[in-house]
C-alpha positions as CSV (number, residue, x, y, z in Angstrom):
1,M,0.1,-0.2,0.3
2,S,1.2,3.2,-0.8
3,K,2.7,5.7,2.0
4,K,0.6,8.3,1.1
5,L,-2.3,5.8,1.7
6,L,-1.7,4.2,4.8
7,K,-1.5,8.0,6.6
8,R,-4.6,9.2,5.2
9,I,-6.4,5.4,6.8
10,K,-4.4,5.2,10.4
11,N,-5.3,9.3,10.9
12,K,-9.0,9.6,9.7
13,K,-9.6,5.8,10.6
14,T,-12.2,5.7,7.5
15,F,-10.5,2.3,6.3
16,W,-11.8,-1.1,5.2
17,S,-10.1,-4.6,4.0
18,W,-11.8,-7.7,2.2
19,D,-10.6,-11.1,2.6
20,V,-10.4,-12.2,-0.6
21,T,-10.6,-16.3,0.4
22,T,-12.8,-15.4,3.5
23,G,-15.4,-12.9,2.0
24,Q,-14.7,-10.6,5.6
25,M,-14.8,-6.9,5.1
26,S,-13.6,-4.7,8.1
27,L,-14.9,-1.5,8.9
28,G,-13.2,1.3,10.5
29,E,-14.5,3.2,13.4
30,S,-15.4,6.8,10.9
31,L,-17.2,4.1,8.7
32,R,-18.9,1.9,11.2
33,E,-20.2,5.7,12.9
34,L,-21.8,6.2,9.7
35,L,-23.3,3.5,9.3
36,D,-25.1,3.5,12.6
37,L,-22.9,0.2,13.5
38,E,-22.5,-1.6,16.4
39,E,-19.2,-1.7,18.0
40,T,-18.9,-5.0,18.3
41,R,-19.6,-5.4,13.9
42,T,-16.5,-4.7,13.0
43,S,-16.1,-7.4,10.6
44,E,-19.0,-9.0,8.3
45,S,-19.6,-11.0,5.3
46,L,-19.6,-8.4,2.4
47,R,-22.6,-9.6,1.5
48,K,-24.3,-8.2,4.6
49,W,-22.6,-5.0,4.7
50,S,-24.0,-4.6,1.1
51,S,-28.0,-4.4,2.1
52,F,-26.6,-0.5,3.6
53,F,-25.7,0.5,-0.2
54,E,-27.4,1.0,-3.1
55,E,-24.8,-0.6,-4.9
56,K,-23.5,-4.1,-4.2
57,L,-19.6,-4.2,-4.4
58,E,-18.6,-7.4,-4.2
59,G,-19.0,-8.4,-8.0
60,H,-16.6,-4.7,-8.1
61,L,-14.0,-6.2,-6.3
62,N,-14.0,-9.6,-7.8
63,E,-13.2,-7.9,-11.2
64,F,-10.7,-5.8,-9.8
65,V,-9.1,-9.0,-7.9
66,Q,-9.6,-10.7,-11.2
67,S,-7.7,-7.9,-13.1
68,K,-4.7,-8.4,-11.3
69,S,-4.4,-4.6,-12.0
70,E,-1.5,-3.2,-10.5
71,A,-3.5,0.7,-10.5
72,L,-5.4,2.1,-6.9
73,F,-8.9,0.1,-7.3
74,E,-12.2,3.2,-7.6
75,R,-15.2,2.7,-7.0
76,T,-18.1,4.9,-6.1
77,T,-21.7,3.0,-4.1
78,V,-24.8,5.2,-3.3
79,Y,-25.7,5.6,0.0
80,N,-29.5,6.8,1.1
81,P,-30.4,5.8,5.3
82,E,-33.9,5.8,6.0
83,D,-33.6,8.6,8.9
84,C,-32.1,11.1,6.8
85,E,-33.5,12.6,3.9
86,R,-29.9,13.1,2.2
87,E,-28.8,11.2,-0.2
88,G,-24.9,9.8,0.7
89,V,-22.5,8.8,-2.0
90,L,-19.7,6.4,-0.4
91,V,-16.1,6.8,-2.7
92,W,-14.1,3.6,-2.0
93,S,-10.6,3.6,-2.9
94,G,-7.5,0.6,-2.3
95,E,-5.2,-2.2,-3.5
96,V,-4.1,-5.0,-2.8
97,V,-2.3,-5.2,0.0
98,E,-1.7,-8.9,0.7
99,Y,-0.8,-11.6,-1.8
100,D,-0.8,-15.8,-0.6
101,K,2.9,-17.9,-2.0
102,E,1.6,-18.0,-5.3
103,E,1.8,-14.4,-5.8
104,K,-2.5,-14.3,-5.4
105,P,-4.3,-11.7,-4.0
106,V,-5.1,-12.5,-0.3
107,R,-6.3,-8.5,1.0
108,V,-7.2,-5.7,-0.9
109,A,-8.0,-3.0,1.6
110,G,-8.3,0.6,1.5
111,Q,-10.3,4.0,2.7
112,V,-13.8,5.3,1.4
113,E,-14.9,9.0,1.6
114,C,-19.1,10.4,2.3
115,R,-20.7,13.2,0.2
116,W,-23.4,14.0,0.7
117,R,-26.0,15.2,-2.4
118,G,-28.2,17.7,-2.2
119,N,-28.9,21.3,-3.0
120,N,-29.1,24.8,-0.6
121,R,-28.2,22.6,2.8
122,E,-25.7,23.5,5.0
123,F,-22.6,21.7,6.8
124,T,-22.9,20.0,9.3
125,M,-20.2,20.5,12.4
126,D,-18.4,16.9,11.6
127,E,-18.7,17.9,7.9
128,K,-16.9,21.5,8.2
129,A,-14.5,19.8,10.2
130,M,-13.9,17.5,7.7
131,L,-13.8,20.1,4.8
132,F,-11.3,22.5,6.9
133,E,-8.8,19.3,8.0
134,T,-8.7,18.7,4.2
135,I,-8.3,22.4,2.9
136,M,-4.9,22.2,5.9
137,E,-3.8,19.4,4.2
138,Y,-3.7,20.3,0.9
139,L,-2.8,24.3,1.6
140,P,1.3,24.7,0.1
141,D,1.3,27.2,2.8
142,S,2.5,26.6,6.0
143,V,-0.9,26.8,8.2
144,Y,-0.8,27.0,12.3
145,F,-2.6,27.7,15.7
146,K,-1.1,28.3,18.6
147,D,-2.5,29.4,22.5
148,K,-1.6,32.3,24.3
149,E,1.7,30.6,25.3
150,G,3.0,30.2,21.8
151,K,2.5,26.1,22.3
152,Y,1.1,24.8,18.7
153,L,-2.6,23.9,18.7
154,A,-2.9,22.3,15.1
155,I,0.0,22.7,11.9
156,N,-1.2,21.6,8.5
157,E,1.2,18.8,6.3
158,A,2.9,21.6,4.5
159,A,4.1,23.7,8.3
160,L,5.8,19.7,8.5
161,G,7.7,19.7,5.7
162,I,9.1,23.2,6.4
163,L,10.1,21.3,9.9
164,G,11.5,19.0,8.1
165,L,9.0,16.3,10.6
166,E,6.9,13.9,9.3
167,E,3.9,13.7,12.4
168,I,1.9,16.5,13.8
169,S,2.4,14.7,17.0
170,Q,6.3,15.6,17.2
171,V,5.0,19.3,17.1
172,L,2.2,19.4,19.3
173,G,2.6,21.3,22.9
174,K,6.0,22.7,21.9
175,T,6.9,26.5,20.9
176,N,9.1,27.9,18.5
177,I,11.9,27.9,20.6
178,D,12.4,23.7,19.9
179,F,13.0,24.5,16.1
180,F,13.5,27.9,15.9
181,D,16.4,30.1,16.2
182,K,16.7,31.6,19.5
183,A,16.6,35.2,17.9
184,H,13.8,34.2,15.6
185,A,11.7,32.8,18.3
186,E,11.9,35.6,20.7
187,A,10.5,38.0,18.0
188,T,8.0,35.9,17.0
189,R,6.6,35.4,19.8
190,A,6.8,39.5,20.9
191,D,4.4,39.7,17.4
192,E,2.1,36.6,18.2
193,Q,2.2,38.6,22.4
194,Q,1.0,42.2,20.1
195,I,-1.7,39.8,18.0
196,M,-3.7,39.4,21.1
197,K,-3.1,42.2,23.0
198,T,-4.0,44.7,19.8
199,E,-6.3,41.8,18.2
200,T,-5.1,43.5,15.3
201,P,-3.9,41.2,12.7
202,L,0.3,41.1,11.1
203,V,0.1,41.6,7.3
204,G,3.4,39.8,5.2
205,K,5.9,40.2,7.0
206,E,9.0,39.2,5.5
207,E,12.3,37.3,7.6
208,Q,14.9,34.8,7.2
209,V,14.6,31.9,10.0
210,E,17.2,29.2,10.3
211,I,15.8,25.5,11.5
212,A,17.1,23.7,14.5
213,D,18.5,20.3,13.5
214,L,18.4,21.1,9.8
215,S,21.2,21.5,8.1
216,N,19.2,23.6,5.0
217,N,20.4,27.0,4.2
218,P,18.2,29.7,5.8
219,R,15.0,30.1,4.2
220,W,12.7,33.5,3.5
221,I,9.2,33.6,4.5
222,T,6.5,35.6,4.2
223,T,4.1,35.6,7.2
224,S,0.7,37.1,8.1
225,K,-0.5,35.9,11.4
226,M,-4.2,36.9,13.6
227,P,-5.9,36.7,17.1
228,L,-7.6,33.1,17.7
229,Y,-11.1,33.3,19.3
230,D,-12.8,30.9,21.2
231,M,-16.4,29.8,21.1
232,D,-17.1,33.3,23.5
233,G,-15.2,35.4,21.3
234,E,-12.4,35.5,23.8
235,V,-8.6,35.3,22.8
236,M,-7.3,32.2,22.8
237,G,-4.5,32.0,20.8
238,T,-3.1,33.1,16.9
239,F,-3.0,31.5,13.7
240,G,-1.4,32.3,10.9
241,I,0.3,31.2,7.7
242,S,3.5,31.7,6.1
243,R,4.7,31.1,2.6
244,D,8.6,30.3,1.4
245,I,9.3,33.3,-0.2
246,T,12.6,31.3,-0.5
247,S,12.6,31.0,-4.5
248,Q,12.1,34.7,-5.5
249,K,14.2,36.5,-2.5
250,E,17.2,34.9,-3.8
251,A,16.7,35.9,-7.1
252,E,15.5,39.5,-6.6
253,I,19.3,39.3,-4.5
254,L,20.4,38.0,-7.4
255,L,19.1,40.1,-10.0
256,Q,20.9,43.2,-7.1
257,K,23.6,41.4,-6.7
258,N,24.0,41.8,-11.2
259,D,22.9,45.1,-11.4
260,R,25.8,46.0,-8.8
261,I,27.9,44.3,-10.6
262,L,27.0,46.1,-14.0
263,K,27.5,49.9,-12.5
264,N,30.6,49.2,-10.7
265,L,32.3,47.7,-14.1
266,S,30.1,50.9,-16.0
267,R,32.4,53.1,-13.4
268,Q,35.9,51.6,-14.5
269,V,35.1,51.1,-18.2
270,P,35.6,54.0,-20.0
271,G,33.4,55.2,-22.6
272,F,30.1,54.6,-22.3
273,F,27.8,52.0,-23.3
274,Y,24.5,50.7,-23.4
275,T,21.3,49.5,-24.3
276,Y,19.3,51.5,-26.7
277,Q,15.2,50.2,-27.6
278,Q,12.9,51.7,-30.3
279,T,9.4,51.3,-30.8
280,L,7.5,51.1,-33.7
281,G,6.5,54.8,-33.7
282,G,9.6,55.5,-34.3
283,N,9.9,56.7,-30.2
284,G,13.1,55.5,-29.1
285,R,15.1,55.9,-25.8
286,F,18.1,54.2,-23.8
287,S,17.0,51.2,-21.1
288,F,20.5,51.0,-20.0
289,A,23.0,53.9,-19.7
290,S,26.3,53.1,-18.1
291,E,27.9,55.8,-15.6
292,G,30.2,56.8,-19.0
293,I,27.1,59.2,-20.2
294,R,27.9,61.3,-17.6
295,D,31.4,61.9,-19.1
296,I,30.4,61.5,-22.8
297,Y,27.8,63.2,-23.1
298,E,27.4,65.3,-19.3
299,L,23.9,63.6,-18.8
300,D,22.8,61.4,-16.2
301,P,21.8,57.4,-16.8
302,E,18.1,59.1,-15.6
303,D,17.9,61.9,-18.4
304,V,17.6,58.7,-21.3
305,K,15.3,56.2,-20.0
306,E,12.2,58.0,-21.7
307,T,14.0,59.5,-24.9
308,I,17.1,60.1,-26.5
309,Q,16.8,63.6,-27.2
310,P,19.1,64.8,-24.5
311,V,22.5,62.6,-26.1
312,V,20.3,64.6,-29.6
313,D,20.8,67.9,-28.2
314,R,24.3,67.5,-27.3
315,I,25.7,66.4,-31.7
316,H,27.2,69.0,-33.2
317,E,24.5,70.7,-35.5
318,E,26.7,69.7,-39.0
319,D,27.1,66.4,-38.0
320,V,23.1,66.2,-36.1
321,E,21.6,64.2,-39.6
322,R,24.6,62.6,-40.4
323,V,24.7,60.1,-37.3
324,L,20.7,60.0,-36.8
325,G,20.7,58.9,-40.9
326,T,23.2,56.0,-39.5
327,M,21.0,55.3,-36.8
328,R,18.0,54.6,-38.9
329,K,19.6,52.9,-42.1
330,S,21.6,50.2,-39.1
331,A,17.6,49.5,-37.7
332,Q,16.4,49.1,-40.8
333,A,18.9,46.6,-42.4
334,L,20.1,45.0,-38.7
335,E,23.3,45.6,-39.8
336,P,26.4,47.0,-37.2
337,W,27.1,50.7,-37.6
338,E,30.7,52.9,-36.4
339,L,30.7,57.0,-36.8
340,E,33.1,59.7,-35.0
341,F,31.1,62.8,-35.0
342,R,31.4,65.8,-32.6
343,V,29.3,66.8,-29.4
344,I,28.9,70.3,-28.3
345,L,29.2,69.7,-24.1
346,P,27.9,72.2,-21.1
347,E,31.3,72.2,-19.8
348,K,34.1,70.9,-22.2
349,G,32.7,72.1,-25.2
350,E,33.3,70.8,-28.6
351,R,34.3,66.6,-28.1
352,W,35.3,63.8,-30.9
353,L,33.5,60.6,-30.5
354,R,33.7,57.3,-31.3
355,E,30.7,55.3,-31.7
356,R,30.3,51.4,-32.3
357,A,26.9,50.1,-31.9
358,S,24.8,47.2,-33.8
359,A,21.1,46.5,-33.4
360,I,18.9,43.3,-33.7
361,K,15.1,42.4,-33.5
362,G,13.3,42.1,-30.5
363,P,10.0,41.0,-29.2
364,D,6.9,43.2,-31.0
365,D,9.5,44.3,-34.0
366,T,10.9,46.5,-31.8
367,I,14.8,47.0,-32.4
368,I,17.0,47.4,-29.9
369,G,20.5,48.4,-30.3
370,Y,23.6,47.9,-28.2
371,G,26.5,50.1,-28.8
372,Y,29.9,51.6,-26.5
373,V,30.8,55.5,-27.3
374,S,34.6,56.4,-26.3
375,D,36.0,59.7,-26.6
376,I,39.0,60.6,-29.7
377,T,39.5,64.1,-29.4
378,K,43.4,63.3,-28.1
379,E,43.6,60.9,-31.6
380,M,41.8,63.9,-33.4
381,K,44.1,66.5,-32.4
382,A,47.1,64.2,-32.7
383,Y,45.8,63.7,-36.5
384,K,45.5,67.4,-37.4
385,E,48.5,68.1,-35.8
386,N,50.8,65.9,-37.4
387,E,48.8,66.1,-40.7
388,H,51.2,68.8,-42.2
389,L,54.5,67.0,-41.1
390,R,53.2,64.2,-42.4
391,R,52.9,65.7,-46.3
392,Q,56.4,67.0,-46.0
393,F,57.8,64.1,-45.9
394,E,55.4,62.2,-47.9
395,A,56.6,62.8,-51.2
396,V,60.4,62.7,-50.7
397,L,59.7,59.7,-48.3
398,D,57.1,57.4,-50.2
399,T,60.0,56.9,-52.9
400,A,62.3,55.5,-51.3
401,P,62.9,50.9,-50.2
402,N,63.5,51.8,-46.7
403,L,60.5,51.1,-44.4
404,I,60.5,55.4,-42.6
405,F,57.8,56.2,-39.9
406,I,57.1,57.5,-36.0
407,K,55.1,57.1,-33.5
408,D,54.5,58.6,-30.6
409,L,55.5,57.0,-27.1
410,E,52.5,56.5,-26.9
411,G,53.0,54.1,-29.7
412,R,50.4,55.7,-32.3
413,Y,51.7,56.3,-35.9
414,L,51.7,59.8,-36.8
415,M,53.7,59.4,-40.3
416,A,55.0,56.1,-42.3
417,N,55.9,56.6,-46.2
418,K,54.4,54.7,-48.6
419,A,57.4,51.0,-48.5
420,A,55.6,51.1,-44.1
421,S,52.2,51.2,-45.3
422,D,53.1,48.5,-48.1
423,F,54.3,46.6,-45.7
424,F,51.8,46.8,-42.4
425,E,49.0,46.3,-45.1
426,Q,47.4,49.4,-45.3
427,K,45.6,51.5,-47.6
428,G,46.9,55.6,-47.9
429,D,47.1,56.9,-44.7
430,E,44.7,54.5,-43.0
431,I,47.6,53.5,-40.6
432,I,48.3,56.8,-39.0
433,G,46.6,57.4,-35.0
434,K,46.8,52.9,-35.0
435,T,49.1,51.3,-32.9
436,D,51.3,48.2,-33.9
437,I,48.5,45.9,-32.2
438,D,45.9,47.6,-34.2
439,I,48.1,46.0,-37.2
440,G,48.1,43.1,-36.1
441,I,51.5,43.0,-34.4
442,D,51.3,40.5,-31.1
443,E,50.9,42.9,-27.9
444,E,54.0,41.3,-26.4
445,K,56.6,42.1,-29.3
446,A,54.5,45.6,-29.4
447,R,55.1,46.6,-26.1
448,A,58.7,45.2,-26.1
449,L,58.7,48.4,-29.2
450,N,57.4,50.9,-27.6
451,E,59.3,50.2,-24.5
452,L,62.4,50.6,-27.2
453,D,61.0,54.1,-28.7
454,K,60.7,54.9,-24.7
455,E,64.3,54.0,-24.3
456,V,65.5,56.4,-27.4
457,V,63.9,59.1,-26.2
458,E,64.9,58.8,-22.2
459,K,68.6,58.8,-23.7
460,D,68.3,61.0,-25.9
461,S,70.2,58.6,-28.5
462,Q,70.1,56.5,-30.7
463,L,69.4,52.7,-31.0
464,L,70.3,50.1,-34.0
465,I,68.2,46.4,-34.1
466,P,70.8,44.6,-35.9
467,A,68.0,42.1,-37.2
468,D,64.1,42.2,-36.6
469,K,62.5,39.4,-37.9
470,T,58.4,39.3,-38.9
471,I,56.0,36.1,-41.2
472,D,54.4,38.1,-44.4
473,K,51.0,36.4,-45.2
474,E,52.4,33.9,-47.1
475,G,53.8,33.1,-44.4
476,N,57.4,34.0,-45.5
477,E,60.5,35.1,-43.2
478,L,61.3,39.2,-43.8
479,W,64.6,40.4,-41.6
480,H,65.0,44.5,-41.1
481,Q,67.6,46.6,-39.6
482,T,66.4,49.6,-37.7
483,I,67.8,52.2,-36.9
484,K,66.2,55.0,-34.4
485,V,66.0,57.9,-33.6
486,P,64.5,60.9,-31.0
487,F,62.2,63.3,-33.7
488,Y,60.9,65.6,-32.1
489,R,57.2,67.7,-33.3
490,T,58.1,71.1,-34.6
491,D,54.3,72.0,-33.6
492,S,54.2,70.9,-30.9
493,G,57.7,69.2,-29.7
494,E,56.2,66.6,-27.5
495,P,58.8,63.3,-28.4
496,S,58.0,60.6,-30.7
497,V,60.6,58.0,-32.4
498,L,61.8,58.0,-36.3
499,S,62.3,54.9,-37.3
500,V,64.2,53.9,-40.6
501,A,64.3,49.7,-41.4
502,T,66.1,48.4,-43.5
503,N,66.1,45.0,-45.7
504,I,68.4,42.5,-44.5
505,T,66.3,38.9,-45.7
506,Q,68.7,38.3,-48.7
507,R,71.9,38.7,-46.5
508,K,70.2,36.5,-43.4
509,K,68.9,33.8,-45.8
510,K,72.6,33.7,-46.9
511,E,74.1,33.7,-43.0
512,K,71.4,30.5,-42.3
513,E,72.4,28.7,-45.6
514,L,76.0,29.0,-44.1
515,N,75.4,27.8,-40.6
516,R,72.4,25.4,-42.1
517,S,75.5,23.3,-43.6
518,L,77.6,23.9,-40.8
519,D,74.8,22.2,-38.2
520,I,73.7,19.7,-40.6
521,I,77.5,18.2,-41.0
522,G,77.7,18.1,-36.8
523,Q,73.8,16.5,-36.2
524,Q,74.4,13.9,-38.8
525,N,78.1,12.8,-37.0
526,K,76.0,13.0,-33.8
527,R,73.1,11.1,-35.2
528,L,75.2,8.2,-37.3
529,T,77.2,7.8,-34.0
530,N,74.2,8.1,-31.7
531,F,72.1,5.9,-34.2
532,A,75.0,3.2,-34.3
533,H,75.1,2.7,-30.4
534,I,70.9,2.9,-29.9
535,V,71.1,-0.2,-33.1
536,S,73.7,-1.8,-30.7
537,H,71.6,-1.4,-26.9
538,N,68.3,-1.9,-27.9
539,L,68.9,-5.0,-30.1
540,R,70.7,-6.7,-27.0
541,N,67.5,-6.1,-24.7
542,H,65.4,-6.9,-26.9
543,A,67.0,-10.5,-27.7
544,G,68.2,-10.6,-24.1
545,N,65.1,-10.6,-23.2
546,I,63.6,-13.1,-25.9
547,S,66.6,-15.4,-25.2
548,M,65.6,-15.1,-21.5
549,L,61.8,-16.1,-22.1
550,L,62.8,-19.4,-24.5
551,S,65.2,-20.5,-22.5
552,L,62.4,-20.6,-19.3
553,Y,59.9,-22.0,-21.8
554,G,61.8,-24.9,-22.6
555,M,62.4,-25.5,-19.2
556,E,58.2,-25.1,-18.0
557,E,57.1,-28.2,-18.2
558,S,53.4,-26.7,-16.4
559,E,51.0,-26.3,-20.1
560,E,49.4,-23.4,-18.3
561,E,52.8,-22.4,-17.5
562,Q,53.9,-22.1,-20.9
563,Q,51.0,-20.8,-22.3
564,D,51.7,-17.1,-20.0
565,L,55.4,-17.4,-21.3
566,F,54.4,-17.7,-24.5
567,K,52.1,-14.2,-23.7
568,H,55.0,-12.4,-22.4
569,L,57.2,-13.6,-25.2
570,N,54.7,-12.4,-27.9
571,A,54.5,-8.7,-26.3
572,A,58.6,-8.9,-25.8
573,S,58.4,-9.3,-29.8
574,E,56.1,-7.3,-30.9
575,R,58.4,-4.8,-28.3
576,L,61.1,-5.9,-30.8
577,N,59.5,-5.1,-33.6
578,E,58.5,-1.6,-32.5
579,S,62.0,-0.6,-32.0
580,I,63.0,-2.1,-35.3
581,A,60.2,0.3,-36.9
582,D,61.5,3.3,-35.2
583,L,64.9,2.7,-35.8
584,N,64.0,2.7,-39.3
585,E,62.0,5.6,-39.0
586,I,66.0,7.3,-37.8
587,I,67.4,6.3,-40.7
588,D,64.2,7.0,-43.3
589,Q,64.5,10.7,-41.8
590,Q,68.2,11.1,-40.7
591,Y,69.0,13.2,-43.3
592,K,65.9,15.9,-42.5
593,F,66.3,18.8,-40.5
594,S,63.8,18.6,-37.8
595,N,64.7,17.0,-34.8
596,D,62.4,13.8,-34.9
597,R,59.7,14.7,-31.7
598,K,56.9,13.5,-30.9
599,R,53.8,13.8,-28.6
600,V,54.8,10.8,-26.1
601,N,53.6,9.7,-22.8
602,L,55.3,8.9,-20.4
603,S,53.5,7.0,-18.4
604,N,52.8,4.6,-21.4
605,Y,56.4,4.3,-22.5
606,L,57.3,3.1,-18.7
607,S,54.5,0.6,-19.4
608,K,56.3,-0.4,-22.6
609,I,59.8,-0.6,-20.8
610,K,58.4,-3.3,-18.1
611,E,57.4,-6.0,-20.4
612,I,60.4,-5.5,-22.2
613,L,61.7,-6.3,-19.6
614,T,59.1,-8.8,-17.9
615,S,61.6,-12.1,-17.3
616,K,63.9,-9.8,-15.9
617,I,61.7,-7.8,-13.7
618,L,59.9,-12.2,-12.5
619,S,63.1,-13.9,-12.5
620,E,64.3,-11.5,-10.1
621,N,61.2,-10.6,-8.3
622,V,61.6,-6.8,-8.5
623,V,59.4,-4.7,-7.0
624,I,58.9,-1.4,-9.2
625,K,57.1,1.8,-7.4
626,E,55.9,4.5,-9.9
627,N,54.8,8.1,-9.4
628,V,54.4,9.2,-12.8
629,P,51.0,11.2,-13.1
630,E,49.3,9.2,-15.8
631,D,48.6,12.5,-18.3
632,L,52.2,13.6,-18.5
633,N,52.5,14.3,-22.0
634,F,55.0,16.3,-23.8
635,D,57.2,16.5,-27.2
636,Y,59.6,14.4,-27.7
637,N,62.3,12.0,-29.9
638,P,60.6,9.0,-28.8
639,V,63.1,6.6,-29.6
640,Y,65.3,8.4,-27.5
641,L,63.0,8.0,-24.7
642,E,62.7,4.4,-25.2
643,S,65.7,4.1,-25.5
644,I,66.7,6.2,-22.4
645,L,64.3,4.3,-20.2
646,L,65.1,1.0,-21.2
647,N,69.1,1.2,-20.4
648,L,68.2,3.1,-16.8
649,L,65.4,1.1,-15.6
650,S,67.6,-2.5,-16.8
651,N,70.4,-0.8,-15.1
652,A,69.5,-0.2,-12.3
653,I,67.8,-4.4,-12.4
654,K,71.5,-5.6,-13.6
655,Y,73.3,-3.5,-10.5
656,R,71.1,-4.9,-7.9
657,H,72.0,-6.1,-4.4
658,P,72.5,-9.9,-3.7
659,D,71.3,-9.0,-0.1
660,R,68.4,-7.5,-0.8
661,R,64.9,-7.6,-3.2
662,P,65.6,-4.9,-5.7
663,V,63.2,-1.8,-5.1
664,I,62.9,0.2,-8.4
665,E,61.2,4.1,-7.5
666,L,60.0,6.1,-10.4
667,S,59.0,10.0,-9.9
668,A,58.2,12.3,-12.9
669,Y,56.6,15.7,-12.9
670,E,55.8,18.5,-14.4
671,E,57.3,22.0,-13.2
672,E,57.6,26.0,-15.6
673,G,57.4,23.7,-18.9
674,H,59.9,21.3,-17.8
675,V,59.1,17.7,-17.5
676,H,61.7,16.1,-14.1
677,F,61.9,12.5,-14.1
678,S,64.0,10.1,-11.5
679,I,64.7,6.8,-11.3
680,T,66.2,5.5,-7.5
681,D,67.3,1.8,-7.1
682,N,68.3,-0.3,-3.6
683,G,71.1,-1.8,-5.7
684,L,74.7,-1.7,-5.6
685,G,75.6,1.5,-5.3
686,I,78.7,3.7,-6.9
687,D,81.5,5.9,-5.4
688,L,81.2,9.2,-6.8
689,D,84.4,10.6,-5.1
690,K,86.3,7.6,-6.7
691,Y,84.3,7.5,-10.4
692,G,82.1,11.0,-10.6
693,G,84.4,12.2,-13.4
694,K,84.0,8.8,-16.1
695,L,80.2,8.3,-15.0
696,F,79.3,8.7,-18.1
697,G,82.1,7.8,-20.2
698,M,82.1,5.5,-23.0
699,Y,83.3,1.9,-22.4
700,E,83.6,2.3,-18.4
701,T,81.8,0.2,-16.0
702,F,82.0,-0.1,-12.9
703,H,81.2,-3.2,-11.1
704,E,82.5,-6.7,-12.2
705,N,79.3,-7.3,-14.9
706,K,80.6,-10.1,-17.6
707,N,77.6,-8.4,-19.5
708,S,78.5,-4.5,-18.8
709,K,79.1,-2.5,-22.3
710,G,80.0,0.5,-21.0
711,I,78.8,2.2,-22.7
712,G,74.8,2.6,-21.8
713,L,75.0,5.7,-19.5
714,F,77.6,7.0,-22.4
715,I,74.3,6.4,-25.0
716,T,71.9,8.1,-22.8
717,K,73.3,11.0,-21.6
718,N,73.7,12.8,-25.0
719,Q,70.8,11.7,-26.2
720,I,69.5,13.4,-23.3
721,E,71.9,16.1,-23.7
722,S,71.1,16.7,-27.9
723,M,66.9,17.1,-26.5
724,G,68.4,20.2,-24.7
725,G,68.1,18.5,-21.4
726,S,70.4,17.2,-18.6
727,I,71.4,14.5,-16.3
728,A,72.8,14.1,-12.8
729,A,73.3,11.2,-10.7
730,E,73.5,10.8,-6.8
731,S,75.0,7.4,-5.3
732,I,75.9,5.9,-1.8
733,P,77.8,2.7,-2.3
734,G,76.1,-0.1,-1.0
735,K,73.0,1.4,-0.5
736,K,71.6,3.3,-3.6
737,T,71.5,4.9,-6.6
738,T,69.3,8.2,-8.2
739,F,69.6,9.3,-11.4
740,N,67.8,12.6,-11.9
741,M,67.0,13.9,-15.4
742,V,65.4,17.1,-17.2
743,L,63.9,15.3,-20.1
744,A,62.6,18.6,-22.0
């Protein structure tokens, strides 16, 4: 039976149950009272009970049981007692609550509700009480009644839920101090005492409450309370209705917070940004205007909430039609626009403004625009001041092949000859007033160039930049040698910098070709040496591993162990093929100029090396502890990485201590763009005071091991350093050895 149905039956006692096997019908107390039955008649045959109803239930119940339906049983019957002029309707509802071992229904139980038919009658007291209980149960707001001491007399389901309780008995006789924090409980008690004293209701009070013993966040509620009267009209307590408005309140708080953030941001952003709305009738207004309007137009945001006319009145009479026409065209075509125009301000006088905006279609065919207005008076003034200077130089400088240009200390171009404009892909005078960032130079380089210009002016001396590389739009390298000298404008005397850049691309190409030839010779010799060592060293490890696995396979009699060794043999064979493939790739690429870097995962390569050394790890009972992030990826030569890891790990096993189990610890991390890797073993150790200078030498050995060739650490050091890394060793003879590496 559903939890809700059981609860209602328990509370109201209007329950019934029917034994399918015996046909016995049991009725609850309320239903017996309704039928005016003796208290002793609690269970009789359904056929006997049916004499009280116009319709029989037995047939309906049998149909319900046979249908094996999982839905609730619902049926309405008519009740018409002889001593009552009214006709009643009994609404029966229930479900199967008990099954036998064969999953056949044994008992059906549920509740019954009485509804009276007939017009123009008044509710009885019992009916009124039932109606009140029903309203209390289903009302979503919290309803509660208290006596003069503030103790709860009654409470509805919604209020129980707010308190996190399930039974009304948990509340009755208690006060707010049992459920709420002390401050709230005392405040509500004071309200209730005032209501009882003055008999004046308290309506719509908003407050934030915390409920004791609950971990929920504080809730916002709105409460109305009224005096509660007894049958003699005397105040006997209070009753109230509270509604949870937490979601509404949180939305209001968030809206206020966002509004504050937007206003704070608008105060920090130079210029004026806005949201513009235009109705079908053509009336326009700024639905949002930032604080910048005070500086740009010398207006308050409130001035333009209903109309844009105050802004229009500020626009220069020679520019007003051009501005309004541009706005109308943008609204019709829903296209962005940008315009420079003048305004006349009460305090600042004539100012130049630049406005950028875009328009979209809003609801009800309104037009919504978003725009930003900035003051460009200084920019326009600088342009006019330098116009004469540009004209003087234009005729002469445009014939020069060098890039010649002048920039102020803010990095804005004041003049550029034709060669410079063409180089920066600027037509005519487009470059004037722009900065390096505006014409596509990355921010870091632009900042560095501006610092050089300031240095030239500060030291009042010329500066030579021997070579500066740029990449044109086709991806070609271009090199320039630049001379920068201080230049003072004749009209204002303000300092700027004159730069003359000469194209030295051909000279740099010759230098690169020479350096490349020298590098090729050195690199090829180094590659050939490393390759020869890798082939000898790596293939010997693979061959030794396969040979040992084959020997173990021949000695093993267990078929299961042979299959396991065969798997290891197969893995070793696959790793050998991979190594040969990598070595072949080196052969194919050995005459190329790249450093053969690829994206590698250190954890994956360590797993690969452990598979290669499986037989040694198993036969020597080696313990390997790893502290290597699974997502540690970096660019490296994959063949070199395999060779480095294989050599160091196999050495740690080879030079193990005979009196203890080999333990190898692997650790790696990335810091400031570099990958750090270390390997520590508890083996024989190395006397670095004696052999430290020879540790990475070729054909140097330090232990009596017949398999030692003395080239492993030599190869490893060369491979790491050729990739721009480093390797160092720490060792305590007879205890341990650690190799610390910076791989990339």
